[in-house]
N, C-alpha and C positions, 0 to 999 in steps of 0.2 A: 446557497452555493455549496457544492461539495468540493472537498480538497483531499488529495492523497498526501499523506505525510509519510515521507520515506526515511527510514532509518538506514543511514549509510553504513556499509560494512567496515570492519577494521581487521587488522591482522589476526586478532584474537577470535573474532567471529568466523573468519575464514578458516581458522585452524580448528573450529568446532568447539571452542571453549564455551561452556554453558554459563549462563548468568548465575550469580550467587543467590542464595536464599534471600538475603537482604534486598538485592536488586529486584528479585521476583516479587517480594512483598511490596516494595515501593511502587513498582509498575502496576501491581494489582490495585493499590489504593488510587493511583492516578487514573487507571482505566475505569474504576468505579465512579470517580468524579466526572469523567467524560460521559459515561452512560447516564448518570443521574441528571446531568445538565442537558441531555438529549443531543450531544455532539457526536459521540462515537457510533458509527454504523458498522464498522468491521475493523479488525486488527489482528495481525498474525506476525510471528517471526518466521524466518526462512532458514533452511539448512544451508550450509556453506556451498559455494559454487562448485566445489569438487563433486557434489552429488547432483549437479544439474547439467544442462546441455543448452546450446543455442542452435536455432535453425536459421540459416542464412538464406536470403533470397537474392537471386540474380536473374531477372526476367522470369522465365518459367522454371528455371533450375532451382533446386533446393539442396543444401548441404547441411550436415550436422557437425557441430563442434562440441566435444565433450569438455566439461569443466575439469579442473579449476581454470578460472580466468585470471589473467595477470594483474590488471589494474584494480587492486582492492578498493581504492578510494572511489571508484566508479560503480562499485557493486552495491546491491541492496541487501540488507540483513533482515528487514522487516518493514511493515507498513501499517498505517491506519487509514480508514476512510472517515472523514469528519464532515459533519453538516454545520457550517458556520455562516454567519451573516456577511462576513467579509474576510479578506486576506488578513487584515489586522487582527480580527478575532482568532483566526487560526494561529497566527504568530503568538498572540498572547497565551493561548493554551500551550503551544510548543515550549514557550519559555518557562512554563510551570512543570514541564516533564522532568522526571529524574534523569540524570545522565544515563542514556541507555547502554553505554559501554564503559568498561574501566578506562580511565584516561581520557584522551581526546575523542570526541565523537561529533556527529553532525546529523541534523534533521533537514530534509529538503521538503518544501511545501509547494504543491502544484495543484492548481484548480482543475477539476474534472469538467470536461465539456458537458454542456446540457444541450438538449435538442434545439433550443433557440439559437445557439451559437452557430449552427450550420446554415441558417437563412434559407434561401430558395433551393439549395442543393438537397435539403431534406423534404422531398415531395410528400404530399398527403399519403401516398402509398407506402413510402419508406417510413414515415412516422407511424402509420398503422402497424407495419411490421415490427418496428421498434417497441411499440406499446405491447403488442402481442407477445413478443419474446420476453419482455420484462415481466409480464403477468405469468408466463410459463415458469420462469426462473423462481419467482416468488412462491408459486404454488408448489414447485418441487422442494424448495427449502422448507416450506411449512409441513410437508409430509415426512421430512427426515427427523429422526429422533434426536 
């Protein structure tokens, strides 16, 4: 099972406060553990929402809202993609994580859908398309330095 582990934003992360050298080192060690255990597939920090935008959909209409966004506790400051045998394994790893922010912070863990989760709605044609796109993405990533 794959899980997205979401690092929730704080007032500091939204203000653009960068992590300390100590926190960077602690997170580096934790990420090394994740990689060595075969858990980590991806992980990145995000710029504050002031540097972002949202695209809103209403039927066929689209509108763009520039950041920053008001509800800091609902924003994402970073993420990992982990491969774990269960939600409990992901929770166990998350509990080992250094506190990602000074003071109070929170990680949210959400399972990523797999093809099997969609049942009959994922027709053989759609599954073939999904497989083809995944192969193309992997090939593109392999070509990048």
